[in-house]
C-alpha positions in Angstrom: -19.6 13.5 -59.0 -20.8 13.2 -55.5 -19.5 14.9 -52.4 -19.1 11.4 -50.9 -16.7 10.4 -53.8 -14.6 13.4 -53.3 -14.5 13.0 -49.5 -13.4 9.3 -49.9 -10.6 10.3 -52.3 -9.5 13.1 -50.0 -9.4 10.7 -47.0 -7.2 8.3 -48.9 -4.8 11.0 -50.0 -4.5 12.5 -46.5 -3.9 9.0 -45.0 -0.6 8.7 -47.0 2.7 8.8 -45.1 4.2 12.3 -45.0 6.7 13.1 -47.8 9.5 13.3 -45.2 8.8 9.6 -44.3 11.4 7.0 -45.4 11.1 6.3 -49.1 10.5 2.6 -48.5 7.5 3.5 -46.4 6.1 5.9 -49.0 6.6 3.3 -51.8 4.8 0.6 -49.9 1.9 2.9 -49.1 1.6 3.9 -52.8 1.5 0.2 -53.8 -1.1 -0.4 -51.2 -3.2 2.3 -52.7 -2.8 0.8 -56.2 -4.1 -2.6 -55.0 -7.5 -1.0 -54.4 -7.8 -0.7 -58.2 -7.3 -4.1 -59.8 -7.0 -4.3 -63.6 -10.1 -5.8 -65.2 -9.9 -9.5 -66.0 -10.4 -9.0 -69.7 -7.2 -7.0 -70.1 -4.0 -8.9 -71.1 -0.9 -7.9 -69.2 2.5 -8.9 -70.6 6.0 -8.2 -69.3 8.6 -7.1 -71.9 11.6 -4.9 -72.4 12.1 -1.8 -74.6 15.7 -1.2 -75.3 16.5 -2.8 -71.9 13.9 -0.8 -70.0 11.4 -3.1 -68.1 7.8 -2.6 -69.3 4.3 -3.8 -69.1 2.2 -4.1 -72.2 -1.5 -3.6 -71.5 -4.0 -4.9 -74.1 -7.8 -4.5 -73.6 -9.9 -6.6 -75.9 -10.2 -5.5 -79.5 -7.6 -2.7 -79.4 -5.3 -2.1 -82.4 -1.8 -3.7 -81.9 -0.1 -1.6 -84.5 -0.6 1.6 -82.4 0.6 2.2 -78.9 0.6 4.6 -75.9 4.0 4.8 -74.3 3.1 5.7 -70.7 5.3 7.3 -68.1 3.9 6.8 -64.6 3.8 9.4 -61.9 5.1 9.4 -58.3 7.3 12.5 -57.8 10.2 10.8 -59.6 10.6 8.5 -56.5 7.5 6.4 -56.3 5.2 4.3 -58.5 5.7 1.7 -61.2 4.3 0.3 -64.4 2.4 -2.2 -62.1 0.9 0.5 -59.9 -0.5 2.3 -63.0 -1.7 -0.6 -65.1 -5.4 -0.2 -64.2 -5.2 3.5 -65.2 -3.4 2.7 -68.4 -5.9 -0.1 -69.2 -8.7 2.5 -69.1 -6.8 5.0 -71.3 -5.9 2.2 -73.8 -9.5 1.0 -73.9 -10.7 4.5 -74.6 -8.1 5.1 -77.2 -8.6 1.8 -78.9 -4.8 0.9 -78.9 -2.4 -1.0 -76.8 -0.5 0.7 -73.9 3.0 0.1 -72.6 4.0 1.5 -69.2 7.8 1.5 -68.5 9.6 1.1 -65.2 12.1 3.9 -65.5 14.7 4.2 -62.8 13.6 6.0 -59.7 15.4 8.6 -57.6 17.1 8.9 -55.1 18.9 5.7 -56.1 19.0 6.8 -59.7 18.7 10.6 -59.9 18.5 12.8 -63.0 19.0 12.0 -65.8 18.4 8.3 -65.3 14.6 8.3 -65.5 14.5 10.6 -68.5 17.1 8.5 -70.4 15.0 5.4 -69.8 11.9 7.2 -71.3 13.9 8.0 -74.5 15.5 4.6 -74.6 12.1 3.0 -74.4 10.9 5.2 -77.3 14.0 4.2 -79.3 13.2 0.6 -78.5 9.7 0.9 -80.0 11.1 2.6 -83.1 13.8 -0.2 -83.4 11.0 -2.8 -83.3 9.4 -1.2 -86.4 6.8 1.1 -84.8 6.3 4.3 -86.7 6.4 7.6 -84.7 3.1 8.4 -86.2 1.6 5.3 -84.5 2.9 6.3 -81.0 1.4 8.6 -78.4 3.2 9.6 -75.2 1.2 9.9 -72.0 1.9 10.4 -68.3 0.7 11.6 -65.0 2.5 14.0 -62.6 6.2 13.3 -63.0 5.3 11.2 -66.0 3.6 14.2 -67.5 6.9 16.0 -67.0 8.6 13.2 -68.9 6.1 13.4 -71.8 7.4 16.9 -72.7 11.1 16.4 -71.5 11.3 13.1 -73.5 10.1 14.9 -76.6 12.8 17.5 -76.2 15.5 14.8 -75.6 14.3 12.7 -78.5 14.5 15.7 -80.8 18.0 16.4 -79.6 18.9 12.8 -80.7 17.5 13.5 -84.1 14.4 11.3 -83.6 11.1 12.0 -85.2 8.5 12.9 -82.5 5.4 10.8 -81.6 2.0 11.7 -83.0 0.7 13.3 -79.9 1.1 13.6 -76.1 -1.2 13.5 -73.1 -0.1 15.2 -69.9 -2.0 14.8 -66.6 -1.1 17.2 -63.7 2.5 17.5 -65.0 5.3 19.4 -63.2 7.0 21.4 -66.0 8.9 23.9 -63.9 10.8 22.3 -61.0 11.8 25.7 -59.7 8.2 25.9 -58.4 8.0 29.5 -59.5 4.5 29.5 -60.9 2.0 31.7 -59.0 -0.3 28.8 -58.2 2.3 27.3 -55.9 1.5 30.2 -53.6 -2.2 30.9 -54.4 -3.2 27.2 -54.2 -0.9 26.2 -51.4 -3.8 25.9 -48.9 -6.2 24.3 -51.4 -4.1 21.5 -52.8 -4.4 18.6 -50.3 -2.5 16.2 -52.5 0.7 18.2 -52.7 1.5 19.2 -49.1 3.3 22.5 -48.2 7.1 22.1 -48.5 7.0 19.2 -51.0 7.7 21.3 -54.1 10.8 22.7 -52.4 12.2 19.4 -51.0 11.2 16.8 -53.7 13.4 18.1 -56.5 16.5 17.6 -54.3 16.0 13.8 -54.4 15.7 13.9 -58.2 18.1 16.6 -59.3 21.1 15.6 -57.2 22.7 19.0 -58.0 21.4 19.4 -61.6 20.2 22.8 -62.7 16.4 23.0 -62.1 16.1 25.4 -65.1 17.6 22.9 -67.5 15.0 22.1 -70.2 15.7 18.4 -69.6 14.6 18.9 -66.0 12.0 21.7 -66.4 10.9 21.3 -70.0 8.9 24.6 -69.9 12.3 26.3 -70.3 13.0 24.4 -73.5 12.3 25.1 -77.2 8.8 23.8 -77.6 8.4 24.9 -81.2 6.7 22.6 -83.7 5.7 20.0 -81.1 3.0 17.4 -81.9 -0.5 18.0 -80.5 -0.6 17.9 -76.7 -3.7 17.4 -74.5 -3.3 18.8 -71.0 -5.4 18.2 -67.9 -5.0 19.7 -64.5 -7.2 20.4 -61.4 -8.0 24.0 -60.8 -7.0 23.8 -57.1 -3.6 22.2 -57.9 -0.4 24.0 -57.1 0.6 22.9 -60.6 -2.4 24.5 -62.4 -0.3 27.5 -63.6 2.4 25.1 -64.9 -0.3 23.6 -67.2 -1.4 27.1 -68.4 2.2 28.0 -69.1 2.8 24.8 -71.0 -0.3 25.4 -73.2 0.9 29.0 -73.9 4.4 28.0 -74.9 3.3 25.1 -77.1 0.9 27.5 -79.0 3.6 30.2 -79.2 5.8 27.6 -80.8 3.2 26.9 -83.5 1.9 23.7 -82.0 -1.6 22.5 -81.1 -2.3 22.4 -77.3 -5.6 21.7 -75.6 -5.9 22.6 -71.9 -8.6 21.4 -69.6 -8.7 22.9 -66.1 -11.1 20.8 -64.0 -12.9 22.5 -61.0 -12.5 20.8 -57.6 -10.2 18.0 -58.9 -7.1 17.0 -57.0 -3.7 16.1 -58.4 -3.9 13.0 -60.8 -7.6 12.5 -60.1 -7.6 10.2 -63.2 -5.8 7.6 -61.1 -8.9 7.5 -58.8 -11.3 6.6 -61.6 -12.6 3.5 -60.0 -14.0 5.6 -57.2 -14.5 9.0 -58.8 -16.7 9.7 -61.8 -14.5 12.6 -63.0 -11.5 10.2 -63.1 -13.3 8.0 -65.6 -14.5 11.0 -67.6 -11.1 12.6 -67.8 -9.5 9.3 -69.0 -12.2 8.8 -71.7 -11.6 12.4 -73.0 -7.9 11.8 -73.1 -8.4 8.5 -74.9 -10.5 10.1 -77.5 -7.7 12.6 -78.1 -5.3 9.8 -78.7 -7.8 7.9 -80.9 -8.1 11.0 -83.0 -4.4 11.3 -83.7 -3.5 7.6 -83.9 -6.5 6.2 -85.6 -8.9 8.7 -87.1 -6.3 11.1 -88.6 -3.8 8.3 -89.2 -5.2 5.7 -91.6 
């Protein structure tokens, strides 16, 4: 890492429209940011549908096609797309040695809870219906997508589905009541999540739903006997205690949880891999975790 890299990332983050700006302006700005990170030319991108949910299949050269990462993009439940995260997913898929599929779940406020979560589970059901074994599937996601990784596992289990082999959560928001201590202690340190966002953002997504519902805030759910989960969060993030809480609950439920708290890193620093060394390193480490559970321990 260099101080220049961090300074450039921070400048990009601070240049975003304020979270009170019109949603169309914020979405356009996020897409503009994503254009800075084109997907490598050797990666094949294919559009498809999983149970009716639009998706992008990302295939770096030489990866296994009988294993897949089902990826849920971030964006505070209101921004982002499979397209905006295809470069990030291509890095993760290359490191894992398997294909990746990012879905375009429905966004709030046009489609509030539970629309996005239902799309995540429907896409998973679509993979299973196509003949993919749960043991050959990993869930992964950043920010709101990290939330969906855990919430979709809960919802899938409610439907009687076998859970995927593992999950990867980057800077997820697991308690939408924003009650973790780090929302206060890191309020002045987290330049990605501005003051007031955690209190206002859930309103667009929840539309009156109970923020303590496990389908909204999965930390309040029964996380017993979950598959292995790999968790990354930046130490200065307001969400850092959410990650610690998730690790603790997964372990208390008898599951395997690995938490990495990265010093100095901002929210979803993995996204900025093309300009930040730690973004590459974090993605590679996450890919190795997926490779272990989809390939090395699953012959």
